[in-house]
N, C-alpha and C positions, 0 to 999 in steps of 0.2 A: 504494500500500500504506500510505502514511503516514496516510491517513484512517481506515482500519480499525484501525490500531494506536492512534491517538489516541482513537478512539471506544471501543475496548476498555479503554484505561487509565481511562476515566471510570466503568467498571462496578466497583462495590464487590465483586462476586461473581465476578470473572474467574477466580480459581483454581478455584472450584467449577464454573464454566461449562465449562472444558476437560474435566474428568472426566465431567461430565454428557453432553457431546456425544460423547465417546469411548464411553461406555456405550451411548448411543443408536445410534451407528453400528455398534457390535459386535452389539447385539441385533437390529437390522434388516438388517444387512449393507449398508446404503446410505450415501449421503453425508448428513452432518448439518451444519447451519449454525446460527449465531446471527446475526441481522440486526437492525440498528437503523435508525431514521429520523434523517436529518440533512439539514437544508436541503431538505426535501420529497422526498428520495430515499432508497432503501434502500442501506445500506452493509453489506457482509459483514464481520463482525469476527472470527469464529472458525469453524473447520471441523474435522471429523473424518471420516476415511474408513473405511467398512465394507469388509468383504472383497470385496463385489461392486460397490462404488461406481463410478459413471460420472459424470464431471464435464464436461458439454458447455459450461458457462459458469461464471463466478464465480471469484473469487480474493479473498483477504482484501484489503480496501480498495476493492474495485470498487463503483462506484455504478450503480444501475439504477433504472428506474421502479418505483413501488410497486404500481400498479394491476394488473399482469399476473403477479405472482409470489405464491405462497401466503403467504410471510412478509410481503410488503407489504400484502396484504389483511388479514392478521391484525393488523398494526399500524394500518392505516387504520380498522379496526373499533373501535379503542379511542380514536380521536381525535374531537373534536367535529366536527359537520357543517361548521361554518364553516371549520375548519382543512383538512378534506378539499377543500372548494371552493377554498381558497387554493392548495393543492398542485396540483389539476387545472388551475386557471387558469395557474399558472406552468409546469407540466411537460406538460400535455395528457394525452391518453389514446391514446398511439401504438399502432397496430395492428402486432403482430408475427406473428400467424397469424390464420386465419379465426375462431379461438376467443377471441381477445383481446377483453375488454370495452372498448368505445369510446364508450359512452353513460353520461353521469353518472347518469341514472335507473337504468340497469342496474347500475352500480357500487354505488349506495346499496342496491338490492335485495340484492345479493351481500353487502354489509357487514352488513345486517340478519340474513341467514342465518348469517354467521360469528359474530355476537354470540350468536345463539340456540343454536348448536351448540357454540361454544367453539373452533372450529378452521376454518381456511381450506384450500382446495385450489387447485391449478393443474392444469387438465386441458388440456394442449396449448396453453396461452395464450402461452407464451414461445417454445417450440420444439415442432414436431410430434413426437409419440411420447415426450414427456417429461411427467411428473407430479410433484407435490409435495404435502405436507401440512404445515401449520404451525399453531402455537398461540401466541397472544400471552403474553408474560410481563409481567404488569401487577398486581403485588401492591397491593391496596387502591387500585386506580385509578392507580398510579404506573407508567406505561408505561416499560418498560426495553427492549423489543424483541420478537423472536419467535424461537422455535426451530422448525426446519424439517428435514424429510428429503425427499430427492428421488431420482428414479430413472426408469428407462425404463417406459413404459406397460405393457409386457409383464409387469413385476413389480408394478406398481401398478394392480391391477384387482380386480374382484369384491369378496369379503368382506375381503380384505386392505386394499384401498384405501378401502372404505366404512366399515369399523369397526375393524379391527385396528390399522392405522397411526395413525388419528386418536386412538385410545385411548392408544397408546404415547406419541405426541407430546404429548398433553394431560397425561398423567401427568408427563412430564419437565418441562413448563412449570410445572405445579403444584409440583413439587419445587424448582425454581429460585425460584419465588415464596416458598415457605416458607423457603428458605435466606436470601433477601434480608430477609424479615421477622425472621428469627432474628438476623441480623447487625445490623439496625437496633435491636433490643431489647437488645443487649449493652451 
């Protein structure tokens, strides 16, 4: 847990982050997280529980691979290719399910898609029956992390998974970016 607390303390917008995640969790009813990259891994730094939240993994401070979680792919999409290569060289592309990306070429294709659409998804890549949607928080190219909501595939499907949840997560990420820029201009 100390890693998550330390990483959170580095965030100038931590107070606003908590309220933003709580609002996201309340609006969607799902689990909301803020995740950062540290030493080539994802670190969960803050969470909020919606009314219907299910938490099969993750705790504040937990470190996981970046390539198979939505927040990780959102973060990787903002990093230079060289840095992504370094992370993969160090941590690999471990297969967790049959849906996990295990090819560097396929990962770069996915990251191109994330950059184009502004959000990343996890479709059964970490656990079967579990999905997530994440958007990077990177005001003016200064990567801070990613905001993500996650839940069971049965609630993350169809129009809700394809457009409603991505729009909500992208909006919250944009609001956090604006808060960061506002604080930097004070």
